[in-house]
N, C-alpha and C positions, 0 to 999 in steps of 0.2 A: 797515516798510510797501512792498508795491513801490506804487511808480509808479501813478496812478490811471489815464492812460491805457495803460501799458502792462499794467494787470490786464482794462481792457475790452478789448483787444485779445488779449489770453489768451484770457478767454472767448472770443469773437468766431470765433480760430481752435478752438477747442474745439467749439461746436458749428455748425462750416462757415458763419457768417455772415460776408457781405460789407456793403459800405458802407451798399447800400443799403437790410439790413437793420435794420442800426445806428438808418440815416434814420428807419425805421418808430415804432424805442422811443424814439428823442429828438424827433421831431418833423419836419424838414427834413432832406436832403440835404446843403443846404450848413454845417448844423448839424453833422452828424457829420463831415463830413469837420475842420470848424473845431476837435471837437475833437481828433480822429485825431492833426491837426497841429498840440498845446497851441496855437491862437490864442485858444482858448475857453473858459474856465473853466464846468465843471457849475452850473446851478443845483441848488436844491433837487429840483426839479420832476423835472432831469432824474436826478436822483440815484434819486429813489427810482421811476423808470421801469426806470433799471439793475439796482434792487436786485431791483424786483419781477419785470422782465420774463428777467432775464440772472443771478440769484441772484447776483451780485457786493455782498460784505456794505459794507454803506455806507462802516463806518469806515477802508476801504480809497479809499471813491469821496471822503469829505471831504477828504483831504488835498490840499490846495494845493499847484500846478507853479505 
């Protein structure tokens, strides 16, 4: 499986999303930054949001890093 953060970055690139767009999905700009820099693990709620809004498979997101 790909790294969850790499999967998020790849999907963001496909959709033309930036960090502010990701922040709308996960809740806070600081949280988006921490996720992309691997300083914060994804919560179950964030995984649901990323799956629902960005169509990233949950099994990819659940992998811990």
